[in-house]
N, CA, C and O of each residue as an XYZ file, in Angstrom:
664
protein
N      92.564   -109.546    -77.710
C      93.724   -110.419    -77.634
C      93.644   -111.436    -78.764
O      92.618   -112.093    -78.942
N      94.713   -111.566    -79.516
C      94.758   -112.486    -80.652
C      95.231   -113.850    -80.181
O      96.397   -114.027    -79.828
N      94.327   -114.800    -80.178
C      94.693   -116.144    -79.729
C      94.870   -117.050    -80.937
O      93.978   -117.171    -81.777
N      96.027   -117.679    -81.011
C      96.291   -118.634    -82.085
C      95.923   -120.013    -81.558
O      96.355   -120.415    -80.478
N      95.134   -120.717    -82.323
C      94.698   -122.049    -81.907
C      95.888   -123.012    -81.938
O      96.575   -123.135    -82.952
N      96.115   -123.676    -80.836
C      97.216   -124.628    -80.728
C      96.662   -126.029    -80.983
O      95.665   -126.438    -80.388
N      97.335   -126.757    -81.885
C      96.890   -128.099    -82.233
C      97.810   -129.136    -81.623
O      99.010   -128.917    -81.462
N      97.226   -130.255    -81.292
C      97.999   -131.386    -80.798
C      98.971   -131.853    -81.877
O      98.622   -131.883    -83.057
N     100.184   -132.218    -81.479
C     101.146   -132.794    -82.416
C     100.890   -134.294    -82.462
O     101.297   -135.026    -81.559
N     100.225   -134.744    -83.501
C      99.836   -136.144    -83.619
C     101.002   -137.062    -83.959
O     100.882   -138.283    -83.860
N     102.129   -136.480    -84.361
C     103.278   -137.282    -84.789
C     104.512   -137.039    -83.919
O     105.645   -137.240    -84.355
N     104.277   -136.613    -82.714
C     105.389   -136.353    -81.793
C     106.192   -137.633    -81.561
O     105.626   -138.692    -81.286
N     107.503   -137.522    -81.675
C     108.382   -138.666    -81.455
C     108.523   -139.602    -82.641
O     109.211   -140.618    -82.543
N     107.882   -139.279    -83.767
C     107.969   -140.122    -84.969
C     109.140   -139.632    -85.815
O     109.211   -138.453    -86.164
N     110.069   -140.552    -86.145
C     111.273   -140.151    -86.865
C     111.592   -141.036    -88.063
O     112.660   -140.895    -88.659
N     110.683   -141.951    -88.432
C     110.939   -142.765    -89.622
C     109.636   -142.992    -90.385
O     108.540   -142.811    -89.855
N     109.790   -143.390    -91.632
C     108.653   -143.521    -92.545
C     107.626   -144.557    -92.070
O     106.424   -144.290    -92.085
N     108.089   -145.721    -91.656
C     107.152   -146.774    -91.250
C     106.319   -146.361    -90.044
O     105.113   -146.603    -90.008
N     106.960   -145.737    -89.056
C     106.216   -145.282    -87.880
C     105.231   -144.179    -88.239
O     104.118   -144.142    -87.713
N     105.639   -143.274    -89.139
C     104.748   -142.191    -89.565
C     103.523   -142.748    -90.279
O     102.399   -142.317    -90.019
N     103.736   -143.697    -91.170
C     102.621   -144.290    -91.908
C     101.689   -145.060    -90.982
O     100.468   -144.979    -91.116
N     102.260   -145.802    -90.051
C     101.440   -146.565    -89.103
C     100.614   -145.622    -88.232
O      99.431   -145.869    -87.993
N     101.228   -144.556    -87.763
C     100.516   -143.583    -86.929
C      99.414   -142.907    -87.736
O      98.312   -142.704    -87.226
N      99.697   -142.554    -88.990
C      98.702   -141.916    -89.838
C      97.486   -142.822    -90.028
O      96.347   -142.365    -89.929
N      97.721   -144.073    -90.294
C      96.610   -145.004    -90.503
C      95.773   -145.152    -89.225
O      94.546   -145.235    -89.280
N      96.444   -145.184    -88.096
C      95.743   -145.261    -86.803
C      94.869   -144.013    -86.601
O      93.711   -144.122    -86.199
N      95.426   -142.845    -86.879
C      94.683   -141.595    -86.714
C      93.532   -141.485    -87.700
O      92.440   -141.044    -87.340
N      93.772   -141.883    -88.938
C      92.724   -141.805    -89.949
C      91.560   -142.729    -89.592
O      90.400   -142.373    -89.802
N      91.853   -143.878    -89.070
C      90.798   -144.810    -88.655
C      89.922   -144.173    -87.569
O      88.717   -144.415    -87.493
N      90.557   -143.367    -86.748
C      89.852   -142.730    -85.634
C      89.149   -141.423    -86.038
O      88.052   -141.136    -85.559
N      89.789   -140.625    -86.927
C      89.297   -139.274    -87.185
C      88.813   -139.003    -88.605
O      88.327   -137.906    -88.878
N      88.930   -139.976    -89.526
C      88.526   -139.722    -90.908
C      87.023   -139.435    -90.963
O      86.234   -140.158    -90.354
N      86.622   -138.380    -91.692
C      85.200   -138.016    -91.758
C      84.297   -139.135    -92.274
O      83.152   -139.244    -91.836
N      84.784   -139.961    -93.187
C      83.974   -141.064    -93.704
C      83.723   -142.134    -92.646
O      82.839   -142.976    -92.799
N      84.511   -142.091    -91.573
C      84.358   -143.072    -90.501
C      83.810   -142.417    -89.238
O      83.953   -142.954    -88.140
N      83.175   -141.244    -89.401
C      82.540   -140.566    -88.277
C      83.417   -139.537    -87.589
O      83.039   -139.011    -86.542
N      84.573   -139.240    -88.150
C      85.486   -138.274    -87.550
C      85.227   -136.852    -88.016
O      84.220   -136.565    -88.663
N      86.147   -135.978    -87.679
C      86.017   -134.545    -87.919
C      86.882   -134.108    -89.109
O      88.063   -134.446    -89.183
N      86.282   -133.359    -90.030
C      86.978   -132.887    -91.221
C      88.164   -132.002    -90.847
O      89.263   -132.186    -91.370
N      87.952   -131.046    -89.948
C      89.019   -130.111    -89.573
C      90.189   -130.833    -88.906
O      91.349   -130.532    -89.183
N      89.885   -131.771    -88.042
C      90.952   -132.517    -87.368
C      91.736   -133.350    -88.380
O      92.957   -133.464    -88.275
N      91.042   -133.930    -89.358
C      91.712   -134.743    -90.372
C      92.609   -133.867    -91.251
O      93.677   -134.308    -91.673
N      92.186   -132.639    -91.527
C      93.032   -131.718    -92.296
C      94.338   -131.447    -91.554
O      95.410   -131.428    -92.157
N      94.241   -131.239    -90.247
C      95.426   -130.984    -89.426
C      96.337   -132.210    -89.429
O      97.555   -132.090    -89.559
N      95.737   -133.381    -89.287
C      96.512   -134.627    -89.305
C      97.221   -134.795    -90.650
O      98.394   -135.164    -90.690
N      96.515   -134.527    -91.748
C      97.119   -134.639    -93.084
C      98.319   -133.705    -93.238
O      99.360   -134.106    -93.758
N      98.172   -132.468    -92.787
C      99.279   -131.508    -92.878
C     100.473   -131.952    -92.036
O     101.618   -131.877    -92.481
N     100.199   -132.415    -90.820
C     101.286   -132.874    -89.958
C     101.966   -134.113    -90.532
O     103.185   -134.260    -90.434
N     101.184   -134.993    -91.124
C     101.729   -136.211    -91.740
C     102.683   -135.857    -92.882
O     103.793   -136.384    -92.963
N     102.238   -134.961    -93.760
C     103.099   -134.548    -94.869
C     104.377   -133.893    -94.360
O     105.455   -134.115    -94.912
N     104.260   -133.093    -93.317
C     105.427   -132.414    -92.757
C     106.421   -133.420    -92.182
O     107.627   -133.306    -92.405
N     105.911   -134.404    -91.442
C     106.787   -135.418    -90.838
C     107.453   -136.259    -91.920
O     108.655   -136.517    -91.854
N     106.677   -136.689    -92.919
C     107.267   -137.488    -93.999
C     108.290   -136.684    -94.795
O     109.338   -137.210    -95.169
N     107.994   -135.418    -95.055
C     108.962   -134.582    -95.768
C     110.272   -134.511    -94.997
O     111.349   -134.611    -95.584
N     110.178   -134.339    -93.688
C     111.380   -134.291    -92.859
C     112.166   -135.589    -92.912
O     113.393   -135.578    -93.001
N     111.452   -136.712    -92.856
C     112.109   -138.025    -92.932
C     112.809   -138.182    -94.278
O     113.954   -138.628    -94.338
N     112.123   -137.816    -95.353
C     112.695   -137.958    -96.686
C     113.877   -137.008    -96.900
O     114.857   -137.369    -97.552
N     113.783   -135.794    -96.352
C     114.892   -134.848    -96.475
C     116.130   -135.388    -95.756
O     117.243   -135.295    -96.273
N     115.932   -135.948    -94.574
C     117.055   -136.521    -93.828
C     117.691   -137.675    -94.595
O     118.881   -137.951    -94.444
N     116.885   -138.350    -95.420
C     117.395   -139.469    -96.214
C     118.055   -138.976    -97.514
O     118.516   -139.783    -98.322
N     118.098   -137.646    -97.710
C     118.773   -137.092    -98.879
C     117.945   -137.059   -100.147
O     118.502   -136.957   -101.241
N     116.627   -137.141   -100.029
C     115.758   -137.110   -101.211
C     115.618   -135.680   -101.731
O     115.652   -134.723   -100.957
N     115.461   -135.544   -103.042
C     115.225   -134.230   -103.647
C     113.764   -133.839   -103.434
O     112.937   -134.677   -103.076
N     113.454   -132.567   -103.656
C     112.077   -132.087   -103.507
C     111.135   -132.860   -104.429
O     110.040   -133.238   -104.012
N     111.540   -133.098   -105.663
C     110.717   -133.851   -106.612
C     110.481   -135.269   -106.113
O     109.358   -135.769   -106.178
N     111.526   -135.921   -105.616
C     111.376   -137.286   -105.080
C     110.447   -137.290   -103.869
O     109.624   -138.191   -103.711
N     110.586   -136.283   -103.024
C     109.731   -136.192   -101.831
C     108.271   -136.033   -102.240
O     107.400   -136.712   -101.697
N     107.999   -135.150   -103.184
C     106.619   -134.944   -103.639
C     106.030   -136.228   -104.215
O     104.868   -136.546   -103.960
N     106.818   -136.963   -104.985
C     106.336   -138.210   -105.580
C     106.067   -139.268   -104.505
O     105.063   -139.977   -104.570
N     106.952   -139.375   -103.532
C     106.758   -140.333   -102.433
C     105.507   -139.997   -101.633
O     104.765   -140.896   -101.237
N     105.269   -138.712   -101.391
C     104.071   -138.305   -100.648
C     102.799   -138.636   -101.420
O     101.807   -139.060   -100.827
N     102.819   -138.446   -102.739
C     101.645   -138.779   -103.562
C     101.348   -140.273   -103.514
O     100.198   -140.679   -103.350
N     102.399   -141.098   -103.658
C     102.211   -142.549   -103.618
C     101.661   -142.988   -102.273
O     100.744   -143.807   -102.207
N     102.217   -142.449   -101.207
C     101.774   -142.795    -99.864
C     100.304   -142.436    -99.668
O      99.547   -143.209    -99.082
N      99.901   -141.269   -100.155
C      98.522   -140.829   -100.015
C      97.567   -141.728   -100.799
O      96.489   -142.061   -100.307
N      97.953   -142.122   -102.013
C      97.084   -142.998   -102.815
C      96.896   -144.352   -102.140
O      95.785   -144.881   -102.107
N      97.980   -144.916   -101.600
C      97.866   -146.192   -100.884
C      96.933   -146.042    -99.693
O      96.068   -146.889    -99.472
N      97.100   -144.978    -98.930
C      96.255   -144.750    -97.749
C      94.783   -144.628    -98.139
O      93.919   -145.205    -97.480
N      94.496   -143.885    -99.197
C      93.108   -143.714    -99.636
C      92.470   -145.049   -100.000
O      91.317   -145.300    -99.648
N      93.201   -145.901   -100.698
C      92.659   -147.206   -101.078
C      92.414   -148.076    -99.850
O      91.399   -148.767    -99.766
N      93.331   -148.042    -98.915
C      93.184   -148.858    -97.710
C      91.943   -148.419    -96.922
O      91.214   -149.268    -96.408
N      91.694   -147.118    -96.820
C      90.525   -146.637    -96.081
C      89.217   -147.052    -96.729
O      88.201   -147.179    -96.046
N      89.228   -147.263    -98.027
C      88.010   -147.683    -98.714
C      87.597   -149.100    -98.327
O      86.419   -149.448    -98.412
N      88.564   -149.921    -97.901
C      88.234   -151.330    -97.661
C      88.596   -151.797    -96.246
O      88.370   -152.963    -95.923
N      89.134   -150.949    -95.415
C      89.659   -151.390    -94.121
C      88.581   -151.928    -93.182
O      88.886   -152.707    -92.279
N      87.333   -151.527    -93.379
C      86.255   -152.013    -92.514
C      85.685   -153.361    -92.945
O      84.800   -153.899    -92.279
N      86.177   -153.907    -94.042
C      85.709   -155.217    -94.497
C      86.154   -156.280    -93.487
O      87.318   -156.333    -93.090
N      85.226   -157.098    -93.095
C      85.500   -158.128    -92.087
C      86.075   -159.381    -92.754
O      85.622   -159.787    -93.824
N      87.067   -159.982    -92.117
C      87.589   -161.269    -92.557
C      88.693   -161.203    -93.593
O      89.142   -162.244    -94.074
N      89.147   -159.997    -93.953
C      90.189   -159.888    -94.963
C      91.545   -159.616    -94.319
O      91.635   -159.142    -93.187
N      92.591   -159.928    -95.072
C      93.957   -159.609    -94.675
C      94.476   -158.610    -95.699
O      94.460   -158.879    -96.900
N      94.936   -157.458    -95.222
C      95.437   -156.393    -96.088
C      96.958   -156.384    -95.965
O      97.508   -156.249    -94.872
N      97.627   -156.530    -97.116
C      99.090   -156.523    -97.143
C      99.574   -155.459    -98.109
O      99.017   -155.294    -99.195
N     100.601   -154.745    -97.715
C     101.272   -153.820    -98.625
C     102.584   -154.482    -99.022
O     103.420   -154.786    -98.171
N     102.755   -154.698   -100.310
C     103.987   -155.273   -100.866
C     104.515   -154.261   -101.883
O     104.006   -154.174   -103.001
N     105.527   -153.506   -101.495
C     106.011   -152.448   -102.374
C     104.935   -151.398   -102.532
O     104.448   -150.863   -101.536
N     104.548   -151.088   -103.765
C     103.499   -150.108   -104.044
C     102.159   -150.762   -104.377
O     101.262   -150.109   -104.910
N     102.028   -152.027   -104.067
C     100.799   -152.774   -104.331
C     100.112   -153.112   -103.021
O     100.765   -153.280   -101.990
N      98.791   -153.211   -103.068
C      98.006   -153.691   -101.932
C      97.423   -155.035   -102.340
O      96.787   -155.156   -103.387
N      97.644   -156.033   -101.512
C      97.092   -157.374   -101.757
C      96.084   -157.692   -100.672
O      96.316   -157.410    -99.496
N      94.960   -158.284   -101.069
C      93.890   -158.645   -100.137
C      93.666   -160.148   -100.225
O      93.392   -160.687   -101.298
N      93.787   -160.819    -99.079
C      93.514   -162.254    -98.993
C      92.537   -162.463    -97.835
O      92.010   -161.504    -97.270
N      92.311   -163.699    -97.501
C      91.372   -164.021    -96.423
C      90.019   -164.364    -96.998
O      89.916   -164.849    -98.125
N      88.985   -164.113    -96.224
C      87.615   -164.424    -96.629
C      87.056   -163.258    -97.447
O      86.335   -162.410    -96.922
N      87.396   -163.228    -98.733
C      87.044   -162.083    -99.578
C      85.729   -162.238   -100.334
O      85.237   -161.280   -100.930
N      85.169   -163.421   -100.313
C      83.965   -163.672   -101.115
C      82.808   -162.739   -100.731
O      82.100   -162.234   -101.601
N      82.624   -162.518    -99.443
C      81.516   -161.682    -98.988
C      81.727   -160.197    -99.286
O      80.765   -159.429    -99.291
N      82.962   -159.787    -99.531
C      83.252   -158.366    -99.751
C      83.756   -158.074   -101.165
O      84.307   -157.006   -101.429
N      83.562   -159.035   -102.065
C      84.110   -158.855   -103.413
C      83.516   -157.647   -104.119
O      84.226   -156.981   -104.873
N      82.250   -157.341   -103.907
C      81.646   -156.168   -104.548
C      82.277   -154.873   -104.025
O      82.510   -153.937   -104.791
N      82.548   -154.825   -102.736
C      83.210   -153.658   -102.146
C      84.607   -153.500   -102.729
O      85.032   -152.389   -103.045
N      85.318   -154.612   -102.871
C      86.667   -154.568   -103.432
C      86.639   -154.090   -104.890
O      87.473   -153.284   -105.303
N      85.680   -154.591   -105.652
C      85.548   -154.164   -107.051
C      85.253   -152.670   -107.135
O      85.858   -151.952   -107.931
N      84.321   -152.211   -106.309
C      83.957   -150.790   -106.305
C      85.140   -149.909   -105.929
O      85.240   -148.773   -106.391
N      86.030   -150.423   -105.100
C      87.201   -149.667   -104.662
C      88.337   -149.725   -105.682
O      89.388   -149.119   -105.473
N      88.134   -150.451   -106.785
C      89.139   -150.499   -107.835
C      90.144   -151.632   -107.718
O      91.189   -151.600   -108.368
N      89.846   -152.627   -106.905
C      90.724   -153.791   -106.775
C      90.388   -154.801   -107.872
O      89.272   -154.839   -108.389
N      91.383   -155.611   -108.209
C      91.223   -156.626   -109.252
C      91.541   -158.004   -108.682
O      92.360   -158.135   -107.773
N      90.888   -159.028   -109.224
C      91.095   -160.404   -108.795
C      92.252   -161.014   -109.584
O      92.272   -160.968   -110.814
N      93.214   -161.585   -108.859
C      94.339   -162.295   -109.483
C      94.081   -163.781   -109.257
O      94.403   -164.315   -108.196
N      93.504   -164.445   -110.251
C      93.041   -165.825   -110.089
C      94.174   -166.795   -109.772
O      93.973   -167.735   -109.003
N      95.352   -166.593   -110.342
C      96.466   -167.510   -110.075
C      97.012   -167.353   -108.659
O      97.589   -168.288   -108.105
N      96.830   -166.177   -108.080
C      97.320   -165.918   -106.722
C      96.210   -166.068   -105.675
O      96.472   -166.068   -104.472
N      94.973   -166.194   -106.150
C      93.803   -166.283   -105.274
C      93.769   -165.106   -104.302
O      93.556   -165.271   -103.101
N      93.985   -163.910   -104.857
C      94.028   -162.698   -104.052
C      93.568   -161.508   -104.894
O      93.643   -161.532   -106.122
N      93.095   -160.481   -104.216
C      92.740   -159.229   -104.847
C      93.941   -158.306   -104.761
O      94.749   -158.428   -103.841
N      94.071   -157.374   -105.717
C      95.175   -156.430   -105.663
C      94.751   -155.058   -106.174
O      93.778   -154.919   -106.915
N      95.506   -154.059   -105.758
C      95.392   -152.705   -106.290
C      96.798   -152.156   -106.425
O      97.662   -152.414   -105.587
N      97.016   -151.409   -107.470
C      98.276   -150.701   -107.661
C      97.996   -149.475   -108.510
O      97.084   -149.460   -109.337
N      98.807   -148.443   -108.284
C      98.699   -147.246   -109.107
C      99.160   -147.591   -110.521
O      99.976   -148.494   -110.709
N      98.649   -146.891   -111.491
C      98.975   -147.176   -112.896
C     100.478   -147.198   -113.152
O     100.972   -148.048   -113.894
N     101.204   -146.268   -112.540
C     102.652   -146.216   -112.777
C     103.409   -147.357   -112.092
O     104.606   -147.531   -112.319
N     102.726   -148.121   -111.268
C     103.358   -149.251   -110.585
C     103.121   -150.576   -111.291
O     103.435   -151.636   -110.749
N     102.574   -150.523   -112.486
C     102.319   -151.752   -113.240
C     103.624   -152.505   -113.464
O     104.674   -151.899   -113.679
N     103.546   -153.814   -113.412
C     104.724   -154.656   -113.600
C     105.265   -154.488   -115.008
O     104.518   -154.495   -115.986
N     106.564   -154.340   -115.088
C     107.208   -154.203   -116.394
C     107.770   -155.534   -116.873
O     108.343   -155.624   -117.959
N     107.603   -156.554   -116.061
C     108.109   -157.888   -116.396
C     106.954   -158.726   -116.916
O     106.187   -159.296   -116.139
N     106.839   -158.795   -118.194
C     105.718   -159.506   -118.803
C     105.984   -161.001   -118.966
O     105.067   -161.756   -119.290
N     107.217   -161.436   -118.746
C     107.556   -162.834   -118.969
C     107.214   -163.713   -117.782
O     106.247   -164.473   -117.830
N     107.989   -163.618   -116.726
C     107.853   -164.494   -115.572
C     106.776   -163.980   -114.620
O     106.804   -162.823   -114.200
N     105.833   -164.851   -114.287
C     104.783   -164.509   -113.345
C     105.223   -164.985   -111.964
O     105.536   -166.159   -111.768
N     105.241   -164.060   -111.015
C     105.655   -164.393   -109.650
C     104.454   -164.838   -108.824
O     103.342   -164.345   -109.011
N     104.689   -165.766   -107.920
C     103.649   -166.148   -106.967
C     103.548   -165.043   -105.920
O     104.435   -164.194   -105.829
N     102.492   -165.047   -105.140
C     102.329   -164.052   -104.090
C     103.459   -164.158   -103.065
O     103.942   -163.142   -102.566
N     103.878   -165.382   -102.752
C     105.004   -165.558   -101.830
C     106.294   -164.976   -102.402
O     107.078   -164.377   -101.665
N     106.525   -165.143   -103.697
C     107.715   -164.569   -104.334
C     107.657   -163.035   -104.318
O     108.675   -162.371   -104.124
N     106.476   -162.491   -104.521
C     106.294   -161.034   -104.458
C     106.596   -160.538   -103.049
O     107.285   -159.534   -102.868
N     106.076   -161.251   -102.055
C     106.332   -160.873   -100.659
C     107.824   -160.897   -100.348
O     108.348   -160.003    -99.683
N     108.494   -161.929   -100.837
C     109.929   -162.049   -100.580
C     110.715   -160.950   -101.297
O     111.662   -160.396   -100.738
N     110.332   -160.644   -102.508
C     111.056   -159.652   -103.308
C     110.852   -158.226   -102.781
O     111.805   -157.451   -102.694
N     109.610   -157.886   -102.431
C     109.277   -156.508   -102.067
C     109.050   -156.299   -100.570
O     108.881   -155.165   -100.121
N     109.046   -157.388    -99.796
C     108.694   -157.261    -98.384
C     107.194   -157.119    -98.262
O     106.488   -156.970    -99.259
N     106.718   -157.168    -97.047
C     105.276   -156.999    -96.861
C     104.994   -156.408    -95.502
O     105.746   -156.593    -94.544
N     103.907   -155.703    -95.446
C     103.395   -155.159    -94.209
C     101.939   -155.583    -94.138
O     101.153   -155.302    -95.043
N     101.593   -156.252    -93.070
C     100.215   -156.697    -92.890
C      99.527   -155.698    -91.974
O     100.056   -155.339    -90.922
N      98.339   -155.250    -92.384
C      97.584   -154.292    -91.588
C      96.456   -155.011    -90.864
O      95.815   -155.904    -91.419
N      96.220   -154.614    -89.623
C      95.048   -155.158    -88.942
C      93.850   -154.292    -89.289
O      93.981   -153.357    -90.079
N      92.701   -154.575    -88.727
C      91.503   -153.856    -89.143
C      91.444   -152.435    -88.597
O      90.443   -151.746    -88.789
N      92.490   -151.987    -87.923
C      92.580   -150.597    -87.500
C      93.597   -149.844    -88.348
O      93.902   -148.687    -88.058
N      94.127   -150.481    -89.394
C      95.075   -149.825    -90.262
C      96.483   -149.819    -89.691
O      97.365   -149.165    -90.248
N      96.714   -150.523    -88.605
C      98.043   -150.552    -87.994
C      98.855   -151.686    -88.572
O      98.330   -152.770    -88.829
N     100.122   -151.440    -88.776
C     100.999   -152.466    -89.302
C     101.313   -153.446    -88.184
O     101.802   -153.057    -87.123
N     101.033   -154.702    -88.425
C     101.228   -155.695    -87.382
C     102.360   -156.657    -87.698
O     102.785   -157.422    -86.832
N     102.847   -156.627    -88.916
C     103.956   -157.514    -89.269
C     104.697   -156.923    -90.451
O     104.094   -156.518    -91.445
N     106.004   -156.878    -90.329
C     106.825   -156.408    -91.435
C     107.872   -157.477    -91.693
O     108.575   -157.903    -90.777
N     107.973   -157.904    -92.935
C     108.998   -158.893    -93.283
C     109.675   -158.514    -94.559
O     110.570   -159.223    -95.018
């Protein structure tokens, strides 16, 4: 008898991008192999996540190329967050395609550096962004509050869950 292995639907009832991303971060915190989880289960979660996000983006009228690019950006942000999410005393914020780290960062500065984050002395915060997300505005320097207002922000708790969106 040929038995096909049935997998749990980790994204059941998820119909928008923010909920999908929040659920993915919650699952990755629980099942990511670097955090003591299972490689096979994480592969299944990754496939389901991409499928759910593709569906959300298709419903929003995105082209295949746009969908692929959005999925790549989302994955890069998630990978960076997992590298530092266990740091104690920090606040992780997503503002557009950038990750900003504030809070008590002095004790974890080496971890942040190793993860590819940079110190923004005028903002008193660490940041990471993909190369293609570099600011094209070389004239006016925005404060962190202005960046938050312009791009919105999502604050993550230490489980990778979004706890505030503005």
